[in-house]
DSSP file (Angstrom, degrees, kcal/mol; ACC not computed):
  #  RESIDUE AA STRUCTURE BP1 BP2  ACC     N-H-->O    O-->H-N    N-H-->O    O-->H-N    TCO  KAPPA ALPHA  PHI   PSI    X-CA   Y-CA   Z-CA
    1    1 A X              0   0    0      0, 0.0    60,-0.1     0, 0.0     2,-0.1   0.000 360.0 360.0 360.0 104.1   40.9  -59.8   -1.9
    2    2 A X        -     0   0    0     58,-0.1    58,-3.1    57,-0.1     2,-0.2  -0.341 360.0-113.6 -75.9 165.3   37.8  -59.7    0.2
    3    3 A X  E     -A   59   0A   0     56,-0.2     2,-0.3    36,-0.1    56,-0.2  -0.608  27.1-173.4-100.5 158.2   38.0  -58.8    3.8
    4    4 A X  E     -A   58   0A   0     54,-2.1    54,-2.4    -2,-0.2     2,-0.4  -0.967  19.3-124.4-145.5 161.2   37.4  -60.8    7.0
    5    5 A X  E     -A   57   0A   0     -2,-0.3     2,-0.8    52,-0.2    52,-0.2  -0.888   9.1-136.7-114.3 133.5   37.3  -59.9   10.7
    6    6 A X    >>  -     0   0    0     50,-3.3     4,-1.9    -2,-0.4     3,-1.2  -0.802  18.2-156.7 -82.1 110.6   39.3  -61.3   13.6
    7    7 A X  T 34 S+     0   0    0     -2,-0.8    -1,-0.2     1,-0.3    27,-0.1   0.797  88.1  58.6 -63.2 -29.3   36.6  -61.7   16.2
    8    8 A X  T 34 S+     0   0    0      1,-0.2    -1,-0.3    -3,-0.1    48,-0.0   0.732 112.7  39.5 -74.5 -20.4   39.1  -61.6   19.1
    9    9 A X  T <4 S+     0   0    0     -3,-1.2    -2,-0.2    47,-0.2    -1,-0.2   0.755  94.0  95.4 -96.0 -28.8   40.4  -58.2   18.0
   10   10 A X     <  -     0   0    0     -4,-1.9    -5,-0.0    46,-0.2    42,-0.0  -0.405  45.8-175.4 -69.5 134.1   37.1  -56.6   17.0
   11   11 A X        -     0   0    0     -2,-0.1    -1,-0.1    22,-0.0    22,-0.1   0.322  47.0-112.8-108.9   6.0   35.4  -54.4   19.7
   12   12 A X        +     0   0    0      1,-0.1    21,-0.1    22,-0.0    -2,-0.1   0.776  64.3 148.5  74.1  26.8   32.3  -53.7   17.7
   13   13 A X        -     0   0    0      1,-0.1    -1,-0.1    21,-0.0    14,-0.1   0.808  50.8-136.1 -66.4 -29.4   33.1  -49.9   17.3
   14   14 A X     >  +     0   0    0     12,-0.1     4,-2.3     3,-0.0     5,-0.2   0.523  63.8 129.1  88.5   6.0   31.3  -49.8   13.9
   15   15 A X  H  > S+     0   0    0      1,-0.2     4,-1.6     2,-0.2     5,-0.1   0.903  77.4  50.1 -58.7 -39.9   33.9  -47.7   12.0
   16   16 A X  H  > S+     0   0    0      1,-0.2     4,-1.5     2,-0.2    -1,-0.2   0.860 108.9  51.9 -67.2 -35.1   34.0  -50.4    9.2
   17   17 A X  H  4 S+     0   0    0      1,-0.2    -1,-0.2     2,-0.2    -2,-0.2   0.916 109.9  49.3 -66.0 -43.3   30.2  -50.4    9.0
   18   18 A X  H  < S+     0   0    0     -4,-2.3    -1,-0.2     1,-0.2    -2,-0.2   0.837 117.7  38.6 -64.6 -34.4   30.1  -46.6    8.6
   19   19 A X  H  < S+     0   0    0     -4,-1.6     2,-0.4    -5,-0.2    -1,-0.2   0.633  82.3 112.2 -97.5 -14.5   32.7  -46.5    5.9
   20   20 A X    ><  -     0   0    0     -4,-1.5     3,-0.8     1,-0.2     5,-0.0  -0.449  49.0-162.3 -66.7 116.6   31.9  -49.5    3.8
   21   21 A X  T 3  S+     0   0    0     -2,-0.4    -1,-0.2     1,-0.2    -4,-0.0   0.748  89.3  48.8 -73.2 -22.1   30.6  -48.3    0.4
   22   22 A X  T 3  S-     0   0    0      0, 0.0    -1,-0.2     0, 0.0    -2,-0.1   0.405 104.5-128.7 -98.1   4.0   29.0  -51.6   -0.5
   23   23 A X  S <  S+     0   0    0     -3,-0.8    -2,-0.1    -6,-0.1    -6,-0.1   0.858  70.8 123.7  56.6  42.2   27.2  -51.9    2.8
   24   24 A X        +     0   0    0     17,-0.1    13,-2.8    13,-0.0     2,-0.6   0.518  45.2  89.0-108.0  -8.5   28.4  -55.5    3.5
   25   25 A X  E     +B   36   0B   0     11,-0.2     2,-0.3    -9,-0.2    11,-0.2  -0.810  57.4 166.5 -90.4 124.9   30.1  -54.8    6.9
   26   26 A X  E     -B   35   0B   0      9,-2.5     9,-2.7    -2,-0.6     2,-0.6  -0.933  40.4-116.7-134.8 156.5   27.6  -55.3    9.7
   27   27 A X  E     -B   34   0B   0     -2,-0.3     2,-0.3     7,-0.2     7,-0.2  -0.874  34.5-128.9 -92.7 119.2   27.7  -55.6   13.4
   28   28 A X     >  -     0   0    0      5,-3.0     4,-2.2    -2,-0.6     5,-0.4  -0.539  11.3-145.2 -68.3 124.5   26.3  -59.1   14.3
   29   29 A X  T  4 S+     0   0    0     -2,-0.3    -1,-0.2     1,-0.2    -2,-0.0   0.762  93.6  48.2 -67.2 -23.8   23.6  -58.5   17.0
   30   30 A X  T  4 S+     0   0    0      1,-0.1    -1,-0.2     3,-0.1    -2,-0.0   0.927 126.3  22.3 -81.6 -46.9   24.4  -61.8   18.9
   31   31 A X  T  4 S-     0   0    0      2,-0.2    -2,-0.2     0, 0.0    -1,-0.1   0.562  93.9-135.6 -99.0  -8.7   28.2  -61.5   19.2
   32   32 A X     <  +     0   0    0     -4,-2.2     2,-0.3     1,-0.2    -3,-0.1   0.890  63.7 119.1  54.3  45.3   28.4  -57.7   18.8
   33   33 A X  S    S-     0   0    0     -5,-0.4    -5,-3.0   -21,-0.1    -1,-0.2  -0.936  70.2 -95.8-133.3 157.0   31.4  -57.9   16.4
   34   34 A X  E     -B   27   0B   0     -2,-0.3     2,-0.3    -7,-0.2    -7,-0.2  -0.452  41.2-177.8 -73.6 144.9   31.8  -56.8   12.8
   35   35 A X  E     -B   26   0B   0     -9,-2.7    -9,-2.5    -2,-0.1     2,-0.9  -0.993  31.9-128.1-140.3 147.4   31.2  -59.4   10.0
   36   36 A X  E     -B   25   0B   0     -2,-0.3     3,-0.5   -11,-0.2   -11,-0.2  -0.855  26.8-169.9 -91.8 104.6   31.5  -59.2    6.3
   37   37 A X  S    S+     0   0    0    -13,-2.8    -1,-0.2    -2,-0.9     2,-0.1   0.699  76.8  23.2 -76.1 -18.4   28.1  -60.6    5.4
   38   38 A X    >   +     0   0    0    -14,-0.4     3,-2.1     1,-0.1    -1,-0.3  -0.557  61.9 176.4-147.5  77.6   28.8  -61.0    1.6
   39   39 A X  G >  S+     0   0    0     -3,-0.5     3,-1.6     1,-0.3   -36,-0.1   0.788  79.9  65.4 -55.8 -29.6   32.5  -61.3    0.8
   40   40 A X  G 3  S+     0   0    0      1,-0.3    -1,-0.3   -38,-0.1    -2,-0.0   0.746 100.5  51.1 -65.8 -21.8   31.7  -61.8   -2.9
   41   41 A X  G <  S+     0   0    0     -3,-2.1    -1,-0.3   -17,-0.0    -2,-0.2   0.308  78.7 130.5 -97.0   8.7   30.3  -58.3   -3.1
   42   42 A X    <   -     0   0    0     -3,-1.6    -3,-0.0    -4,-0.2   -40,-0.0  -0.442  50.3-152.4 -64.7 129.9   33.4  -56.7   -1.6
   43   43 A X        -     0   0    0     -2,-0.2    -1,-0.2     1,-0.0   -41,-0.1   0.579  29.9-129.7 -78.4 -10.5   34.6  -53.7   -3.7
   44   44 A X        +     0   0    0      1,-0.1    -2,-0.1   -43,-0.0   -42,-0.1   0.842  68.1 131.8  62.1  36.0   38.1  -54.3   -2.5
   45   45 A X        -     0   0    0      0, 0.0    -1,-0.1     0, 0.0    -3,-0.0   0.675  56.7-146.4 -85.8 -19.0   38.5  -50.6   -1.5
   46   46 A X     >  +     0   0    0      1,-0.1     4,-2.3     3,-0.1     5,-0.2   0.704  53.2 137.5  59.6  24.0   39.9  -51.7    1.9
   47   47 A X  H  > S+     0   0    0      1,-0.2     4,-2.2     2,-0.2     5,-0.2   0.898  72.3  51.3 -62.2 -39.1   38.3  -48.7    3.5
   48   48 A X  H  > S+     0   0    0      2,-0.2     4,-1.5     1,-0.2    -1,-0.2   0.898 108.9  50.5 -65.7 -39.9   37.2  -50.9    6.4
   49   49 A X  H  4 S+     0   0    0      1,-0.2     8,-0.2     2,-0.2    -1,-0.2   0.926 114.7  43.6 -62.2 -45.1   40.8  -52.3    6.8
   50   50 A X  H  < S+     0   0    0     -4,-2.3    -1,-0.2     1,-0.2    -2,-0.2   0.816 115.3  48.3 -71.3 -31.2   42.2  -48.8    6.9
   51   51 A X  H  < S+     0   0    0     -4,-2.2     2,-0.4    -5,-0.2    -1,-0.2   0.693  81.9 107.1 -84.9 -18.7   39.5  -47.4    9.2
   52   52 A X    ><  -     0   0    0     -4,-1.5     3,-0.9    -3,-0.2    24,-0.2  -0.455  51.0-164.8 -68.4 115.7   39.6  -50.2   11.9
   53   53 A X  T 3  S+     0   0    0     -2,-0.4    -1,-0.2     1,-0.2    25,-0.1   0.682  88.5  52.4 -73.6 -15.7   41.3  -48.8   15.0
   54   54 A X  T 3  S-     0   0    0     -3,-0.0    -1,-0.2     0, 0.0    -2,-0.1   0.421 103.9-126.1 -97.4   0.3   41.8  -52.3   16.4
   55   55 A X    <   +     0   0    0     -3,-0.9    19,-0.1    -6,-0.1    -2,-0.1   0.892  66.2 138.7  52.3  42.4   43.5  -53.7   13.3
   56   56 A X        +     0   0    0    -47,-0.1   -50,-3.3    -7,-0.1     2,-0.5   0.494  43.9  76.9 -94.5  -5.6   40.9  -56.4   13.4
   57   57 A X  E     +A    5   0A   0    -52,-0.2     2,-0.2    -8,-0.2   -52,-0.2  -0.918  55.7 173.1-114.6 131.0   40.2  -56.6    9.6
   58   58 A X  E     -A    4   0A   0    -54,-2.4   -54,-2.1    -2,-0.5     2,-0.4  -0.748  26.4-116.4-125.5 174.3   42.5  -58.3    7.1
   59   59 A X  E     -A    3   0A   0     13,-0.4     2,-0.5    -2,-0.2    13,-0.3  -0.911  15.2-133.5-116.4 140.4   42.3  -59.2    3.4
   60   60 A X        -     0   0    0    -58,-3.1     2,-0.2    -2,-0.4   -58,-0.1  -0.814  29.8-133.9 -88.6 127.5   42.3  -62.6    1.8
   61   61 A X        -     0   0    0     -2,-0.5     2,-0.2   -60,-0.1     9,-0.1  -0.476  17.0-109.6 -82.3 152.9   44.8  -62.7   -1.1
   62   62 A X    >>  -     0   0    0     -2,-0.2     4,-2.4     1,-0.1     3,-0.9  -0.485  25.1-119.4 -77.3 151.7   44.0  -64.1   -4.5
   63   63 A X  T 34 S+     0   0    0      1,-0.2     4,-0.1     2,-0.2    -1,-0.1   0.734 106.0  68.5 -65.7 -23.2   45.7  -67.3   -5.5
   64   64 A X  T 34 S+     0   0    0      1,-0.2    -1,-0.2     2,-0.2     3,-0.2   0.836 119.6  15.5 -70.7 -30.3   47.5  -65.7   -8.4
   65   65 A X  T <4 S+     0   0    0     -3,-0.9     2,-0.3     1,-0.2    -2,-0.2   0.624 139.0  32.1-115.0 -17.2   49.8  -63.6   -6.3
   66   66 A X  S  < S-     0   0    0     -4,-2.4     4,-0.3     4,-0.1    -1,-0.2  -0.701  81.6-161.2-138.2  84.1   49.5  -65.2   -2.9
   67   67 A X    >   -     0   0    0     -2,-0.3     3,-1.1    -3,-0.2    23,-0.2   0.016  43.8 -51.7 -65.4 173.9   48.9  -68.9   -3.2
   68   68 A X  T 3  S+     0   0    0      1,-0.2    22,-0.2    -5,-0.1    -1,-0.2  -0.072 125.7  35.5 -48.7 138.6   47.5  -71.2   -0.6
   69   69 A X  T 3  S+     0   0    0      1,-0.3    -1,-0.2    -3,-0.1    -2,-0.1   0.445  88.5 128.6  95.9   1.5   49.2  -70.9    2.8
   70   70 A X    <   -     0   0    0     -3,-1.1     2,-0.4    -4,-0.3    -1,-0.3  -0.352  44.7-148.7 -84.4 168.0   49.9  -67.2    2.5
   71   71 A X  E     -C   88   0C   0     17,-1.8    17,-2.5    -3,-0.1     2,-0.5  -0.998   5.1-163.7-135.7 139.4   49.1  -64.5    5.0
   72   72 A X  E     -C   87   0C   0     -2,-0.4     2,-0.4   -13,-0.3   -13,-0.4  -0.985  13.1-176.7-122.5 119.2   48.2  -60.9    4.4
   73   73 A X  E     -C   86   0C   0     13,-2.7    13,-2.9    -2,-0.5     2,-0.4  -0.944   8.0-163.7-118.2 138.0   48.5  -58.5    7.4
   74   74 A X  E     -C   85   0C   0     -2,-0.4     2,-0.5    11,-0.2    11,-0.2  -0.971   4.7-171.4-120.3 133.8   47.5  -54.9    7.5
   75   75 A X  E     -C   84   0C   0      9,-2.5     9,-2.7    -2,-0.4     2,-0.6  -0.973   9.4-157.5-131.0 118.8   48.7  -52.5   10.2
   76   76 A X  E     -C   83   0C   0     -2,-0.5     2,-0.6     7,-0.2     7,-0.2  -0.848   9.4-172.1 -94.1 121.3   47.4  -49.0   10.6
   77   77 A X  E >>> -C   82   0C   0      5,-2.8     5,-1.8    -2,-0.6     4,-1.6  -0.850   7.3-178.7-118.5  94.3   49.9  -46.8   12.5
   78   78 A X  T 345S+     0   0    0     -2,-0.6    -1,-0.2     1,-0.2     3,-0.1   0.887  81.3  56.5 -58.6 -42.9   48.3  -43.5   13.2
   79   79 A X  T 345S+     0   0    0      1,-0.3    -1,-0.2     2,-0.1    -2,-0.0   0.823 115.6  37.2 -64.6 -30.1   51.3  -42.1   15.0
   80   80 A X  T <45S-     0   0    0     -3,-0.5    -1,-0.3     2,-0.2    -2,-0.2   0.642 105.7-128.5 -90.6 -17.1   53.5  -42.8   12.0
   81   81 A X  T  <5 +     0   0    0     -4,-1.6    20,-2.6     1,-0.3     2,-0.3   0.816  67.8 117.2  73.1  31.3   50.8  -41.8    9.5
   82   82 A X  E   < -CD  77 100C   0     -5,-1.8    -5,-2.8    18,-0.3     2,-0.4  -0.885  56.7-148.0-131.3 159.9   51.3  -45.1    7.6
   83   83 A X  E     -CD  76  99C   0     16,-2.9    16,-2.6    -2,-0.3     2,-0.4  -0.999  22.7-158.1-122.5 125.5   49.5  -48.2    6.6
   84   84 A X  E     -CD  75  98C   0     -9,-2.7    -9,-2.5    -2,-0.4     2,-0.5  -0.883   5.9-162.6-109.0 134.6   51.7  -51.3    6.3
   85   85 A X  E     -CD  74  97C   0     12,-3.2    12,-2.9    -2,-0.4     2,-0.5  -0.974   7.2-171.4-114.5 125.1   50.9  -54.4    4.2
   86   86 A X  E     -CD  73  96C   0    -13,-2.9   -13,-2.7    -2,-0.5     2,-0.5  -0.970   1.1-170.9-120.8 118.8   52.8  -57.5    5.0
   87   87 A X  E     -CD  72  95C   0      8,-3.0     8,-2.6    -2,-0.5     2,-0.6  -0.945   2.4-167.1-111.6 122.8   52.4  -60.5    2.7
   88   88 A X  E     -CD  71  94C   0    -17,-2.5   -17,-1.8    -2,-0.5     6,-0.2  -0.947  11.8-150.4-109.8 116.9   54.0  -63.8    3.8
   89   89 A X    >   -     0   0    0      4,-3.1     3,-2.1    -2,-0.6   -20,-0.1  -0.401  29.0-106.7 -81.8 162.9   54.2  -66.5    1.0
   90   90 A X  T 3  S+     0   0    0      1,-0.3    -1,-0.1   -22,-0.2   -20,-0.0   0.692 119.1  60.6 -68.3 -16.6   54.1  -70.1    1.9
   91   91 A X  T 3  S-     0   0    0      2,-0.1    -1,-0.3     1,-0.0     3,-0.1   0.405 123.2-103.8 -87.0   4.3   57.8  -70.5    1.1
   92   92 A X  S <  S+     0   0    0     -3,-2.1    -2,-0.1     1,-0.3     2,-0.1   0.278  75.1 140.9  95.6 -10.3   58.5  -68.0    3.9
   93   93 A X        -     0   0    0     -5,-0.1    -4,-3.1    73,-0.0     2,-0.4  -0.437  36.4-155.1 -66.3 136.5   59.3  -65.0    1.6
   94   94 A X  E     -D   88   0C   0     -6,-0.2     2,-0.4    -2,-0.1    -6,-0.2  -0.926  11.8-167.3-116.8 141.1   57.9  -61.8    2.9
   95   95 A X  E     -D   87   0C   0     -8,-2.6    -8,-3.0    -2,-0.4     2,-0.4  -0.996   9.5-165.1-122.9 131.5   57.0  -58.6    1.0
   96   96 A X  E     -D   86   0C   0     -2,-0.4     2,-0.4   -10,-0.2   -10,-0.2  -0.962   6.0-175.2-121.4 134.0   56.3  -55.4    3.0
   97   97 A X  E     -D   85   0C   0    -12,-2.9   -12,-3.2    -2,-0.4     2,-0.4  -0.992   3.9-167.4-127.3 134.0   54.6  -52.3    1.6
   98   98 A X  E     +D   84   0C   0     -2,-0.4     2,-0.3   -14,-0.2   -14,-0.2  -0.987   9.9 176.3-124.3 129.1   54.2  -49.1    3.5
   99   99 A X  E     -D   83   0C   0    -16,-2.6   -16,-2.9    -2,-0.4     2,-0.1  -0.947  33.5-106.5-128.7 149.2   51.9  -46.3    2.3
  100  100 A X  E     -D   82   0C   0     -2,-0.3     2,-0.5   -18,-0.2   -18,-0.3  -0.467  40.4-106.8 -70.1 147.1   51.0  -43.0    3.8
  101  101 A X        +     0   0    0    -20,-2.6    -1,-0.1     1,-0.2   -25,-0.0  -0.641  37.7 179.4 -73.0 122.5   47.5  -42.7    5.3
  102  102 A X        +     0   0    0     -2,-0.5     2,-0.2     2,-0.1    -1,-0.2   0.390  48.8  97.5-107.2   1.5   45.5  -40.6    2.9
  103  103 A X  S    S-     0   0    0    -53,-0.1     2,-0.2     1,-0.1     3,-0.1  -0.574  73.4-121.0 -87.7 155.9   42.2  -40.7    4.8
  104  104 A X        -     0   0    0     -2,-0.2     3,-0.1     4,-0.1     6,-0.1  -0.622  34.0 -95.0 -91.2 153.0   41.2  -37.9    7.1
  105  105 A X    >   -     0   0    0     -2,-0.2     3,-2.1     1,-0.1    -1,-0.1  -0.273  60.3 -75.0 -61.3 155.8   40.5  -38.4   10.8
  106  106 A X  T 3  S+     0   0    0      1,-0.3    -1,-0.1    -3,-0.1     3,-0.1  -0.257 119.8  15.4 -54.6 132.8   36.8  -39.0   11.7
  107  107 A X  T 3  S+     0   0    0      1,-0.3    -1,-0.3    -3,-0.1     2,-0.2   0.347  95.2 126.1  86.4  -6.2   34.8  -35.8   11.6
  108  108 A X    <   -     0   0    0     -3,-2.1    -1,-0.3     1,-0.1     2,-0.3  -0.592  66.1-108.1 -86.7 148.2   37.4  -33.8    9.6
  109  109 A X        -     0   0    0     -2,-0.2     2,-0.6    -3,-0.1    -4,-0.1  -0.551  25.6-136.9 -74.3 134.2   36.5  -32.1    6.4
  110  110 A X        -     0   0    0     -2,-0.3     2,-0.4    -6,-0.1    -1,-0.0  -0.837  18.8-134.3 -92.5 120.6   37.8  -33.7    3.2
  111  111 A X        -     0   0    0     -2,-0.6     2,-0.2     1,-0.1     5,-0.0  -0.590  18.1-132.1 -77.7 130.6   39.1  -31.1    0.9
  112  112 A X    >   -     0   0    0     -2,-0.4     3,-1.3     1,-0.1     4,-0.5  -0.578   9.0-131.1 -83.0 144.2   38.1  -31.6   -2.7
  113  113 A X  G >  S+     0   0    0      1,-0.3     3,-1.4    -2,-0.2    -1,-0.1   0.847 108.9  63.7 -60.3 -33.2   40.6  -31.4   -5.5
  114  114 A X  G 3  S+     0   0    0      1,-0.3    -1,-0.3     4,-0.0     4,-0.1   0.755  96.3  58.4 -64.1 -23.1   38.2  -29.1   -7.3
  115  115 A X  G <  S+     0   0    0     -3,-1.3    -1,-0.3     2,-0.1    -2,-0.2   0.635  87.8  96.2 -80.3 -13.8   38.6  -26.6   -4.4
  116  116 A X  S <  S-     0   0    0     -3,-1.4     3,-0.1    -4,-0.5    -3,-0.0  -0.378  90.9 -90.4 -74.0 154.1   42.4  -26.4   -5.0
  117  117 A X        -     0   0    0      1,-0.1     2,-0.2    -2,-0.1    -1,-0.1  -0.327  48.4 -98.5 -63.7 148.2   43.8  -23.6   -7.1
  118  118 A X        -     0   0    0      1,-0.1    -1,-0.1    -3,-0.1    -4,-0.0  -0.483  44.5-110.8 -67.6 130.8   44.1  -24.3  -10.8
  119  119 A X        -     0   0    0     -2,-0.2    -1,-0.1     1,-0.1     2,-0.1  -0.323  30.3-130.0 -64.8 145.0   47.7  -25.3  -11.7
  120  120 A X     >  -     0   0    0      1,-0.1     4,-1.4    -3,-0.1     3,-0.3  -0.243  32.8 -90.5 -85.2-179.0   49.6  -22.8  -13.8
  121  121 A X  H  > S+     0   0    0      1,-0.2     4,-1.4     2,-0.2     5,-0.1   0.856 125.6  56.9 -62.9 -36.3   51.6  -23.7  -16.9
  122  122 A X  H  > S+     0   0    0      1,-0.2     4,-0.9     2,-0.2    -1,-0.2   0.872 104.2  53.2 -63.7 -36.3   54.8  -24.4  -15.0
  123  123 A X  H  4 S+     0   0    0     -3,-0.3     3,-0.3     1,-0.2    -1,-0.2   0.857 105.7  53.8 -66.7 -34.7   52.9  -27.0  -12.9
  124  124 A X  H  < S+     0   0    0     -4,-1.4    -1,-0.2     1,-0.2    -2,-0.2   0.831 110.5  46.4 -68.3 -31.3   51.8  -28.7  -16.1
  125  125 A X  H  < S+     0   0    0     -4,-1.4    -1,-0.2    -3,-0.1    -2,-0.2   0.634  96.6  97.1 -83.8 -15.0   55.4  -29.0  -17.3
  126  126 A X  S  < S-     0   0    0     -4,-0.9    -3,-0.0    -3,-0.3     0, 0.0  -0.346  72.9-136.8 -77.0 155.0   56.7  -30.3  -14.0
  127  127 A X  S    S+     0   0    0     -2,-0.1    -1,-0.1     2,-0.0     2,-0.1   0.539  74.2 107.2 -82.8  -8.7   57.3  -33.9  -13.2
  128  128 A X        -     0   0    0     -5,-0.1     2,-0.1     1,-0.1     3,-0.1  -0.409  66.0-133.1 -73.9 145.7   55.6  -33.4   -9.7
  129  129 A X    >   -     0   0    0      1,-0.2     3,-2.1    -2,-0.1    -1,-0.1  -0.368  52.2 -54.5 -85.5 173.9   52.2  -34.8   -9.0
  130  130 A X  T 3  S-     0   0    0      1,-0.3    -1,-0.2    -2,-0.1     5,-0.1  -0.291 124.6  -4.5 -54.7 124.3   49.4  -32.8   -7.3
  131  131 A X  T 3> S-     0   0    0      1,-0.2     4,-2.7    -3,-0.1     2,-0.3   0.675  96.3-178.9  62.4  23.8   50.8  -31.4   -4.0
  132  132 A X  T <4  +     0   0    0     -3,-2.1    -1,-0.2     1,-0.3    20,-0.1  -0.740  60.3  15.8 -84.7 146.1   54.1  -33.1   -4.1
  133  133 A X  T >>>S+     0   0    0     -2,-0.3     3,-1.2    18,-0.2     5,-0.6  -0.977 120.4  63.5 -87.9   0.8   56.3  -32.9   -2.1
  134  134 A X  G >45S+     0   0    0      1,-0.3     3,-1.3     2,-0.2    -2,-0.2   0.897 104.4  47.4 -53.7 -47.7   54.0  -31.5    0.6
  135  135 A X  G 3<5S+     0   0    0     -4,-2.7    -1,-0.3     1,-0.3    -3,-0.1   0.617  98.0  70.4 -74.5 -11.9   51.8  -34.6    0.8
  136  136 A X  G <45S-     0   0    0     -3,-1.2    -1,-0.3    -5,-0.3    -2,-0.2   0.659  93.8-142.7 -76.4 -14.6   54.7  -37.0    0.9
  137  137 A X  T <<5 +     0   0    0     -3,-1.3    -3,-0.1    -4,-0.5    -2,-0.1   0.880  57.1 133.4  55.7  44.1   55.4  -35.7    4.5
  138  138 A X      < -     0   0    0     -5,-0.6     3,-0.3     1,-0.1    -1,-0.1   0.588  48.9-155.1 -97.3 -12.9   59.2  -35.9    4.0
  139  139 A X        -     0   0    0     -6,-0.2     2,-1.0    -5,-0.2    -1,-0.1  -0.023  39.1 -58.4  69.7-176.6   59.8  -32.4    5.5
  140  140 A X  S    S+     0   0    0      1,-0.1     2,-0.2     2,-0.0     3,-0.2  -0.653  79.3 140.2-102.9  74.3   62.7  -30.2    4.8
  141  141 A X    >>  +     0   0    0     -2,-1.0     4,-2.0    -3,-0.3     3,-0.9  -0.412   8.9 149.6-114.7  52.2   65.4  -32.6    5.9
  142  142 A X  T 34  +     0   0    0      1,-0.3     5,-0.3    -2,-0.2    -1,-0.2   0.765  67.9  55.7 -64.2 -28.1   68.0  -32.0    3.3
  143  143 A X  T 34 S+     0   0    0     -3,-0.2    -1,-0.3     1,-0.2    -2,-0.1   0.785 114.8  37.5 -77.4 -24.7   71.0  -32.8    5.5
  144  144 A X  T <4 S+     0   0    0     -3,-0.9     2,-0.3     1,-0.1    -2,-0.2   0.739 122.0  35.9 -96.9 -26.5   69.7  -36.3    6.5
  145  145 A X  S  < S-     0   0    0     -4,-2.0     2,-0.8    10,-0.0    -1,-0.1  -0.866  86.7-106.3-124.1 157.8   68.2  -37.4    3.2
  146  146 A X        +     0   0    0      8,-0.4     8,-2.7    -2,-0.3     2,-0.4  -0.777  44.8 179.6 -83.8 115.3   69.1  -36.9   -0.4
  147  147 A X  B     -E  153   0D   0     -2,-0.8     6,-0.2    -5,-0.3     2,-0.0  -0.963  17.1-141.4-120.6 131.6   66.6  -34.4   -1.7
  148  148 A X    >   -     0   0    0      4,-2.8     3,-1.9    -2,-0.4     6,-0.0  -0.205  39.4 -88.0 -83.0-177.8   66.6  -33.1   -5.3
  149  149 A X  T 3  S+     0   0    0      1,-0.3    -1,-0.1     2,-0.1    -2,-0.0   0.715 127.3  57.8 -66.1 -20.1   65.8  -29.5   -6.3
  150  150 A X  T 3  S-     0   0    0      2,-0.1    -1,-0.3   -17,-0.0     3,-0.1   0.539 119.4-108.7 -84.4  -6.5   62.1  -30.4   -6.5
  151  151 A X  S <  S+     0   0    0     -3,-1.9     2,-0.3     1,-0.3   -18,-0.2   0.592  76.6 131.1  90.5  11.6   62.0  -31.4   -2.9
  152  152 A X        -     0   0    0    -20,-0.1    -4,-2.8     1,-0.1    -1,-0.3  -0.721  63.2-103.0 -98.5 148.9   61.6  -35.2   -3.6
  153  153 A X  B     -E  147   0D   0     -2,-0.3     2,-0.4    -6,-0.2    -6,-0.2  -0.388  35.8-159.4 -69.1 147.8   63.8  -37.9   -2.1
  154  154 A X        -     0   0    0     -8,-2.7     2,-0.4    -2,-0.1    -8,-0.4  -0.975   4.6-149.3-129.1 140.4   66.5  -39.4   -4.3
  155  155 A X        -     0   0    0     -2,-0.4     2,-0.2   -10,-0.1     5,-0.0  -0.889  24.2-115.2-109.4 142.7   68.3  -42.8   -4.0
  156  156 A X    >   -     0   0    0     -2,-0.4     3,-1.8     1,-0.1     4,-0.3  -0.507  24.6-124.3 -69.8 142.2   71.8  -43.4   -5.1
  157  157 A X  G >  S+     0   0    0      1,-0.3     3,-1.3    -2,-0.2    -1,-0.1   0.807 108.5  64.4 -59.5 -31.1   72.0  -45.9   -8.0
  158  158 A X  G 3  S+     0   0    0      1,-0.3    -1,-0.3     4,-0.0     4,-0.1   0.691  92.3  63.9 -67.8 -18.5   74.3  -48.1   -5.9
  159  159 A X  G <  S+     0   0    0     -3,-1.8    -1,-0.3     2,-0.1    -2,-0.2   0.607  81.9  97.6 -83.4 -10.6   71.6  -48.7   -3.3
  160  160 A X  S <  S-     0   0    0     -3,-1.3     2,-0.2    -4,-0.3    -3,-0.0  -0.492  84.4-107.5 -75.5 146.8   69.3  -50.5   -5.9
  161  161 A X        -     0   0    0     -2,-0.2     2,-0.5     1,-0.0    -1,-0.1  -0.503  29.4-137.6 -70.9 141.6   69.4  -54.3   -5.9
  162  162 A X        -     0   0    0     -2,-0.2    -1,-0.0    -4,-0.1     2,-0.0  -0.901  62.0 -16.2-103.4 125.4   71.2  -55.8   -8.9
  163  163 A X  S    S-     0   0    0     -2,-0.5     2,-0.5     2,-0.0    -2,-0.0  -0.245  95.8 -55.0  80.6-170.7   69.6  -58.8  -10.6
  164  164 A X        -     0   0    0     -2,-0.0     2,-0.4     2,-0.0    -2,-0.0  -0.934  48.1-160.9-113.9 131.5   66.9  -61.0   -9.1
  165  165 A X              0   0    0     -2,-0.5    -2,-0.0     1,-0.1    -4,-0.0  -0.898 360.0 360.0-113.4 140.5   67.3  -62.8   -5.8
  166  166 A X              0   0    0     -2,-0.4    -1,-0.1   -73,-0.0   -73,-0.0   0.345 360.0 360.0-120.5 360.0   65.3  -65.8   -4.6
C-alpha cells in the first residue's frame, strides 16, 4: 500500500520527508506541500503516515484485501498514544485496528534493545515478550480490567464472537 498526501491537510512541515527511508517524500517547491514522488518505490513502512502531525498522509490498499471502492484512513492520536487504522470496504463493512505508538517524539533518544539488560533464564521460559506488560501501557488497573498474574489483560471466553458474521 503506497502512500499519498491530502493537499488540503498538509502544511508542508516536512516530518514525512525527514523520516522516509526510501527518500520518496518531498516538499513540492511550487505548492509547498508533501508529495510521494515515486509510489512504486514505497517501502510500505508507513513511517510518514505515523509521523504526520496533520494526519494528511494515507495509504492506498491493495485490491486483494481492499478491492476498488475501499477507503483506508489512518489517525495518529498523540494524547491517547495510539494509531488507528480504519478500512471501509465497498459493501460498507468497516474494520478498525488500534495500535500503540511505538515511535519516540522528535528529538528523543531511541533506546536500543542491545542496551537492555540480558534476559535471565526465567525470562526465556516466560510467555511474555520483551518488556511486557510495561510497554502495553495498561497500568496496574486490576479492579477495572481482568489482569492475569503476569500483568497482561485477559478476556472472558464468553466475550468472543461465536461463528462468522456477515
